[in-house]
Structures are given as C-alpha cells and as structure tokens.
C-alpha positions in Angstrom: -18.1 24.8 11.0 -20.4 26.0 14.0 -19.5 26.8 17.7 -21.5 23.9 18.8 -19.7 21.2 16.5 -18.3 18.7 19.2 -15.0 16.8 18.4 -17.1 13.6 18.2 -19.6 15.1 15.7 -16.6 16.4 13.8 -14.5 13.2 13.7 -17.9 11.6 12.5 -18.6 14.0 9.5 -14.7 13.6 8.7 -14.8 9.8 8.7 -17.7 10.5 6.3 -16.0 12.5 3.6 -12.6 10.4 4.0 -14.9 7.1 3.2 -16.0 9.0 0.0 -12.1 10.0 -1.0 -10.5 6.5 -0.2 -11.3 2.8 -0.6 -12.9 0.9 1.9 -9.5 -0.8 3.0 -7.5 2.2 2.7 -10.0 4.2 5.2 -9.7 0.8 7.4 -5.9 0.8 7.3 -5.0 4.5 7.8 -8.2 6.8 8.8 -10.5 4.8 10.9 -8.5 5.7 14.2 -8.3 9.4 13.1 -9.7 11.6 15.5 -10.5 15.4 16.2 -9.1 16.3 19.4 -10.3 20.1 19.1 -11.1 22.6 17.3 -10.2 26.8 17.1 -10.6 29.5 15.0 -10.8 27.5 11.6 -8.4 25.1 12.7 -8.7 21.3 13.4 -6.4 19.4 15.6 -6.5 15.8 14.5 -4.6 12.6 16.1 -3.7 9.5 15.0 -2.7 6.3 17.5 0.6 5.7 16.4 3.8 7.4 14.6 3.9 5.0 11.9 0.1 6.2 10.9 1.4 9.6 11.1 4.4 9.5 8.9 2.0 7.5 6.3 -0.7 9.9 6.2 1.4 13.0 6.1 3.7 11.3 3.1 0.8 9.7 0.9 -2.2 11.1 2.1 -1.9 15.1 3.2 -4.0 16.2 0.1 -6.8 13.7 0.9 -6.9 14.6 4.4 -6.9 18.5 3.2 -9.5 18.1 1.0 -11.7 16.6 3.9 -10.9 19.0 6.2 -12.0 21.9 3.9 -15.4 19.9 3.4 -16.0 19.6 6.9 -14.1 23.0 8.6 -14.4 25.3 5.3 -12.2 25.9 2.6 -9.6 28.3 4.7 -9.7 25.8 7.3 -6.0 24.4 8.4 -5.3 21.2 10.4 -2.6 19.8 12.6 -1.9 16.1 12.7 -0.7 14.8 16.1 0.1 11.4 17.5 -1.3 10.4 20.9 -0.6 7.6 23.4 -3.4 6.9 25.9 -4.8 10.3 25.5 -1.7 12.1 25.5 -0.1 14.1 22.9 3.3 12.8 22.5 4.4 13.9 19.0 3.8 16.7 16.4 4.6 17.0 12.4 7.9 18.7 13.6 8.9 16.3 16.1 12.1 14.0 15.6 11.6 11.0 13.5 10.3 7.9 15.0 13.7 6.3 14.3 15.2 8.4 17.3 13.0 7.0 20.0 14.0 3.2 19.3 14.8 2.0 22.9 18.8 2.2 23.8 20.8 -1.0 23.1 23.7 -0.3 25.2 26.8 -2.2 23.0 24.2 -3.6 20.9 23.8 -6.6 23.7 20.0 -6.9 22.9 20.5 -7.0 19.0 23.2 -9.6 19.6 21.0 -11.9 21.9 18.3 -11.6 19.3 20.7 -12.8 16.6 21.7 -15.3 18.8 18.5 -16.9 19.2 17.3 -16.4 15.6 20.5 -18.3 14.4 20.0 -20.9 16.8 16.4 -22.0 15.8 15.6 -20.5 12.3 16.1 -22.6 9.4 16.7 -19.5 7.2 20.2 -17.0 6.9 18.8 -13.6 6.3 20.3 -11.9 3.6 21.8 -8.6 4.3 20.2 -6.8 1.3 16.7 -8.1 2.2 15.7 -4.8 4.3 13.2 -2.2 3.9 15.7 0.4 2.6 16.4 -2.0 -0.2 13.0 -2.8 -1.0 11.6 -0.7 -4.1 7.9 0.3 -3.4 5.2 0.6 -6.1 1.4 0.3 -6.4 1.8 -3.1 -6.9 3.1 -3.6 -3.2 2.8 -0.8 -1.3 -0.2 -2.1 1.1 2.1 -4.9 1.7 5.4 -3.1 2.4 3.3 -0.2 4.8 2.0 -3.2 6.9 5.3 -5.2 7.1 6.9 -2.2 8.4 4.2 -1.3 10.9 4.5 -5.1 12.1 8.3 -4.8 12.6 7.7 -1.6 14.5 5.1 -2.8 16.5 4.6 -6.4 16.5 1.3 -7.7 17.8 -0.1 -4.4 17.1 -2.5 -3.5 14.2 -1.9 -6.4 12.0 -2.2 -9.4 13.5 -1.9 -11.8 11.7 -0.2 -10.5 8.5 -0.7 -12.6 5.4 1.2 -11.9 2.5 0.5 -13.4 -0.8 1.6 -13.4 -4.6 3.4 -14.8 -7.3 6.9 -16.2 -7.4 9.8 -13.5 -7.5 7.3 -10.8 -6.2 9.3 -9.7 -3.0 7.5 -12.0 -0.1 10.6 -13.2 1.3 12.2 -10.1 0.9 9.5 -8.5 3.4 9.7 -11.6 5.9 13.0 -10.8 6.1 13.0 -7.2 6.4 10.7 -7.5 9.4 13.2 -9.7 10.9 16.0 -7.3 10.4 14.1 -4.4 11.6 12.6 -6.2 14.8 16.0 -7.5 16.0 17.5 -4.1 15.4 14.7 -2.3 17.3 16.6 -2.4 20.8 14.0 -4.6 22.3 14.4 -8.2 23.3 12.3 -10.2 20.9 12.7 -13.9 20.0 12.1 -14.1 16.4 11.8 -17.3 14.8 11.5 -17.6 11.1 11.3 -20.9 8.6 9.3 -22.5 6.2 6.2 -24.3 6.0 8.0 -27.6 5.0 10.3 -27.1 8.2 7.6 -26.8 10.4 5.9 -29.9 8.7 9.0 -32.0 9.1 9.6 -31.0 12.7 6.2 -31.9 13.7 6.7 -35.0 12.1 9.9 -35.9 14.0 8.5 -35.1 17.3 5.5 -37.2 17.2 8.0 -40.2 16.2 10.4 -39.3 19.0 7.5 -38.9 21.3 8.7 -34.9 22.1 5.6 -33.1 21.2 6.2 -30.8 24.4 9.6 -29.5 23.3 8.3 -28.6 19.9 5.0 -26.9 21.0 7.6 -24.6 23.2 9.8 -23.8 20.7 6.7 -22.5 18.3 4.6 -21.1 21.2 7.1 -19.2 23.3 8.4 -16.6 20.4 7.6 -13.2 20.3 7.6 -13.3 16.2 6.8 -16.3 14.3 7.2 -15.9 10.6 6.4 -18.6 7.9 7.2 -18.7 4.4 4.6 -20.9 2.1 1.9 -21.7 4.5 0.0 -23.0 1.6 2.2 -26.1 2.0 -0.1 -27.0 4.8 -2.6 -28.3 1.9 -3.7 -32.1 2.5 -1.6 -32.2 6.2 -4.5 -32.2 8.0 -2.9 -33.1 11.2 -0.1 -30.3 10.8 -3.0 -28.3 10.1 -4.6 -29.1 13.8 -1.2 -28.7 15.3 -0.5 -25.1 13.7 -4.2 -24.0 14.5 -3.5 -24.5 18.3 0.0 -23.1 17.8 -1.8 -20.1 15.9 -4.3 -19.7 18.7 -1.5 -19.7 21.5 0.5 -17.1 20.3 -2.5 -14.5 19.0 -4.1 -14.6 22.7 -0.6 -14.1 24.4 -0.2 -11.1 21.6 2.8 -12.3 19.7 3.1 -11.5 16.3 2.4 -14.1 13.4 3.5 -13.4 10.0 3.0 -15.9 6.9 3.5 -16.0 3.0 1.6 -17.7 0.4 1.2 -18.0 -3.2 -2.3 -17.6 -2.7 -5.0 -15.8 -0.5 -6.2 -18.1 2.2 -9.3 -18.9 0.7 -7.6 -20.5 -2.4 -5.7 -22.9 -0.3 -6.8 -26.0 -1.4 -8.0 -28.4 1.3 -7.1 -25.9 4.3 -9.3 -26.1 7.1 -11.9 -23.4 7.5 -11.0 -22.5 11.2 -7.5 -21.9 9.9 -8.8 -19.8 6.8 -10.9 -17.7 9.1 -8.0 -17.1 11.6 -5.5 -16.0 8.7 -8.0 -13.3 7.5 -8.4 -11.9 11.2 -5.4 -9.2 10.6 -4.6 -8.3 7.2 -4.1 -10.1 3.9 -2.2 -8.1 1.4 -1.3 -9.0 -2.2 1.9 -8.5 -3.7 1.1 -8.1 -7.4 3.3 -8.2 -10.6 5.4 -4.8 -10.7 4.3 -2.3 -13.1 6.2 -0.8 -15.7 7.4 2.3 -13.7 8.5 0.0 -10.7 10.5 -2.6 -12.7 12.4 0.6 -13.9 13.0 1.7 -10.5 14.1 -1.9 -9.6 16.3 -2.2 -12.5 18.2 1.1 -11.3 18.4 -0.4 -7.5 19.7 -3.7 -8.8 22.3 -2.0 -10.9 23.0 0.7 -8.2 23.9 -2.4 -5.8 26.5 -3.3 -8.3 27.9 0.3 -8.5 26.6 0.9 -12.3 24.3 3.2 -13.5 22.6 1.9 -16.8 21.5 4.3 -19.6 17.8 5.2 -19.8 17.3 3.6 -23.1 18.6 0.2 -21.3 16.2 0.4 -18.4 13.2 1.1 -21.3 14.0 -1.9 -22.6 14.9 -4.1 -19.8 11.6 -3.4 -18.2 9.6 -3.6 -21.1 10.9 -7.0 -22.0 11.3 -8.6 -18.2 7.7 -8.2 -17.1 7.0 -11.3 -14.9 8.9 -10.8 -11.4 12.0 -9.3 -10.0 14.2 -12.3 -10.0 13.9 -11.8 -14.0 14.9 -8.3 -13.6 17.6 -9.2 -11.3 18.6 -11.9 -13.7 18.5 -9.3 -16.8 21.1 -7.0 -14.8 23.3 -9.8 -14.1 23.9 -11.0 -17.9 24.2 -7.2 -19.2 26.7 -6.4 -16.9 28.6 -9.8 -17.4 28.2 -9.3 -20.9 29.9 -6.2 -20.8 32.7 -7.0 -18.7 33.6 -10.2 -21.1 33.4 -8.1 -24.3 35.0 -5.4 -22.8 32.1 -2.5 -24.1 30.3 0.0 -22.8 26.9 -0.8 -21.9 24.3 0.7 -24.4 21.0 -0.4 -26.1 22.8 -2.7 -28.5 24.9 -4.5 -26.0 21.5 -5.3 -24.0 20.2 -6.9 -27.1 22.9 -9.1 -27.7 23.4 -10.0 -24.1 19.7 -11.1 -23.8 19.6 -12.6 -27.2 18.4 -15.9 -26.9 16.6 -15.6 -23.6 14.9 -12.6 -24.8 13.9 -13.9 -27.9 12.6 -17.0 -26.2 10.9 -15.5 -23.7 9.2 -13.1 -26.3 8.0 -16.4 -28.1 7.0 -18.1 -25.1 4.9 -15.2 -24.1 3.3 -14.5 -27.2 2.3 -18.3 -27.5 0.8 -18.5 -24.4 -1.2 -15.1 -24.6 -2.5 -16.6 -27.8 -3.1 -20.1 -26.3 -4.9 -17.8 -22.8 -7.3 -15.9 -25.2 -8.4 -18.6 -27.3 -9.4 -20.9 -24.3 -10.7 -18.1 -22.1 -12.8 -16.7 -25.0 -14.4 -20.2 -25.5 -15.1 -21.4 -21.9 -16.0 -17.5 -20.7 -13.2 -17.5 -17.9 -10.9 -15.0 -16.8 -7.0 -15.4 -17.6 -6.6 -14.5 -13.4 -9.0 -17.8 -13.0 -6.5 -19.9 -14.3 -3.5 -18.4 -12.5 -5.6 -19.0 -9.5 -6.1 -21.8 -7.0 -9.8 -22.2 -7.7 -10.8 -26.2 -8.3 -14.3 -26.0 -9.5 -14.6 -28.2 -12.8 -15.5 -24.8 -14.6 -11.8 -23.8 -13.8 -10.0 -27.0 -14.0 -10.9 -28.1 -17.4 -10.0 -25.1 -18.9 -7.0 -24.9 -17.1 -5.9 -28.3 -18.0 -6.6 -27.3 -21.6 -4.6 -24.4 -21.5 -1.6 -26.4 -20.4 -2.0 -29.0 -22.5 -2.2 -26.6 -25.9 1.0 -24.5 -24.2 2.9 -27.8 -23.8 2.4 -28.7 -27.5 2.4 -25.3 -28.8 5.7 -23.9 -27.1 9.1 -24.6 -25.5 8.2 -24.2 -21.8 9.4 -26.8 -19.5 6.8 -28.6 -17.4 7.9 -26.5 -14.7 7.7 -23.0 -16.3 4.3 -24.0 -17.6 3.6 -24.7 -13.8 4.8 -21.4 -12.5 2.9 -19.6 -15.1 -0.1 -21.4 -14.1 -0.6 -20.5 -10.4 2.9 -21.7 -9.2 2.0 -25.6 -10.1 4.7 -28.0 -9.9 5.6 -30.2 -13.0 3.5 -33.1 -11.6 0.5 -30.9 -12.1 1.1 -30.0 -15.4 1.9 -33.8 -16.4 -1.4 -34.9 -14.9 -3.4 -32.1 -16.6 -1.6 -32.9 -19.9 -2.6 -37.0 -19.1 -6.0 -35.9 -18.5 -6.8 -34.0 -21.7 -4.9 -36.7 -23.6 -7.5 -39.3 -22.4 -10.4 -37.1 -22.9 -9.5 -36.6 -26.7 -9.3 -40.4 -26.9 -12.6 -41.1 -25.3 -14.7 -38.3 -26.6 -14.6 -37.6 -30.5 -16.6 -33.8 -29.8 -14.0 -33.1 -27.3 -11.3 -34.4 -29.7 -12.9 -31.8 -32.2 -12.7 -29.2 -30.2 -9.2 -29.4 -29.1 -8.8 -29.8 -33.1 -10.4 -26.5 -33.6 -8.0 -24.7 -31.0 -5.0 -26.3 -32.8 -6.0 -25.0 -36.0 -6.8 -21.5 -34.8 -3.5 -21.2 -33.1 -1.5 -22.4 -36.3 -3.0 -19.8 -38.1 
C-alpha cells in the first residue's frame, strides 16, 4: 500500500478484489456500499451504510473481507469495519447491538396502535411463532431471510420492493409475518397492511360494484408497509393488474415499503403485464428453495423443541432423509411421531418413528420413486430439465412434456390430482385434469403419438 493511495483508489481496488471472491448478487447486496474511509500504518478503516450490513458482513463475510484487505493492502494489513450515517461514524464493531437503538415506545402505546390498525385492516391473523427468531436459516433461504430482516428494520430502504418466490410450504408466509411482527414492534408508528392477492381482487371488485373506488385506493395507498401473499393470482385479471400498477407506483414514489410473495418469479407469472414484471424487479427478487438435508435436520430440531421434546439423532436423520419436500411435511412428521409415542406410551426411537410413518412413509417413497422415474423418462426424450416441468413457462416445448408427465403420473402413481398439481409447480387439480384430457385426445387422434406414449409406459413397467 502506497502513501499516495487515496481512499477512493483503495475502495476501487477493494471492490475489484471482492467481485472476484463473491458472486455478483452477493457483491451488490453486501459490498457495493463498502468504502475505505481512511488508511494508516497498514490499517484500513472501512465503512458500510447501515448497522444491518455491518452485522451481516461481520457474521458471514469476515474471512472474505480479510482476504480482500490483504490483497489490497498487504498480508499484514488489518481493518476496522464501521457504520456511517450521512458521512459520520455512528457505530464500531464493539458498539451495542442495533436492537438497543430502537426508538423508545412508552408503555407500548405505539406498538398497540400499530397492532390495532393491523387487526382492523388486514385479513390475516399473525401467528405468534412466525417470527425471525423461529425461522431456521440455511443456504436455501439465507438471502430471503436477510432481505426480509433488512426490510423490517428499515422499510423502503435498500430492498423495495421485496419479491419472495418459492414452492408451497417453504417459508414465504413465515417471513412475511415475521416482517409484520418486527416492524410493528419497532417503536415506530407504522401502518402495516398484510393480505392475500385474492382479498385485493375481491375488494377491488366490490369497490367497483359499490362505486367506492376512492375509499379502496386510500386504504391501499396510505400505508407504510404493504405485504401481499400469492401475487401470482393476479394472472388473467387485467383490470386488477392496472389498479395494482397505480397502487404500486403511488407507494413506491412515496417511499413506502412493498413486499410480495409468489410461487414463481415475476417473469414466469402467466399473462402478467410487462410493466408490472419490470417493477417487481426494481428491488430484490429472492428465491426460497427446498431446504437441504442439514437445514431439514435443524428445522426438525426446532419443531420438536417447540413441543419441549428432544428427538434422538437417529430419528432426526430418518425424518430428514424421508421428508424432503417442504417444511409443512417436516412439521407433520414431527406431529405424527410425537402423537404415536403419546398414544402407545413408548419412548421415541427409530423403530417407533418408522411405525409412526409406516403408511405415509411407504406412500411417499412409492410416489417419489414413481414420479422420479417418470420425470427421467420424459425429460430424456424431450430434452428438457426437471426444473422446466416444475416451472411456469408455457412454451410448447415445455407444455407438451409437462402434460405427458402429468398424464403418466396420474396413471402410474396413487397421487391425487391435487398432489400431482403441487409437484408440478403448484398448479391446481383442474390444470392436471386438462393436461390428462389433452394427452388422451392426442393419443386417440395421432397413432404415432399413441405409440410414443406406449413406449414410455413399457419403460416404466420394467
């Protein structure tokens, strides 16, 4: 490090190194605002823009930052990470936690006021366990969790809008409710409105019928935080999309926070207007994926702990391996095992867990094996990916293989129409029925296609 190196030059070099050490998205999220404020005797003073970034980098990226500093300033260089606000240092690594700086709420009056507004206007009752403290963080949901916490701590800050997407039962609703809990308990007077997309549609229709659009618009456009679950249900509703477009613009321009959830990313929501798709991408789009094995174990421990029970390691391993689709399935498995132990008066061990999940475990394994084999056969023939069949794309190159896979799943597994729809991107039973009908029609009309389906069926019977 040269005496002539200015803070701006050191910042530029530090950014270049960090871009090589982390992915572009992680750099944009955590390091784009990092600055070198000063340097002296082999020591860099680094600053970030808020306490949340400070804590996150300290917790998860200390090693990365140290490596970058060594490459820029030398192997013996040290660094100090600080927080600035309007150019002034307001926190160092040894400062009190951010939570201690929350505005004072005498006698809980502001919190009660926030809760009263929420109860009077939202159509969702908050679950007391859907908080950040009870959310198990793993690689599959780390980004979504971090962004949700940032939104709750500083609404309309870095991530506006926040768009969370992922399959059913993976924790989207948990995070939305956790944002509500944290924001309303922050000591700040906030109007928080949380509802489903279906409610927005129904209330919009009712407002039109009653000639009362002004009241409807005031309700949605005067809040501080608007959270809407299942925004993909706006598909095929053009007039409602137009209304939401203007609501979105009003809130965004007034620097109010918007949080949306969906079972698919914005670009894969069918018939969604391009102008809405582009706006949903203005902030952060974060996916929640199926939890990995270690995360499933952690979730199972948490669910058992909530019931004041500690499951043996062999039971945790068994359940984590067998229940691999979503968090609701994991919670259901814990409930079954604990219920079976209570009814039989036996201690919880691997044998009891196998007995408790006897029928459902066999059924799940049978369905999974059958469906996996079907997907392998169909994807190999049509040269598509399994993720394509689970997604929302509706191009012919994807629609036909997906319909064939649904048809074969219906024929070769005991899965219900609802279960099949859930495994193919969260579609409803009518979509599965339509797919099966289309394949049956094509089999009857095209001998060559009937022969292809026959070949698929022969392979699956082997």
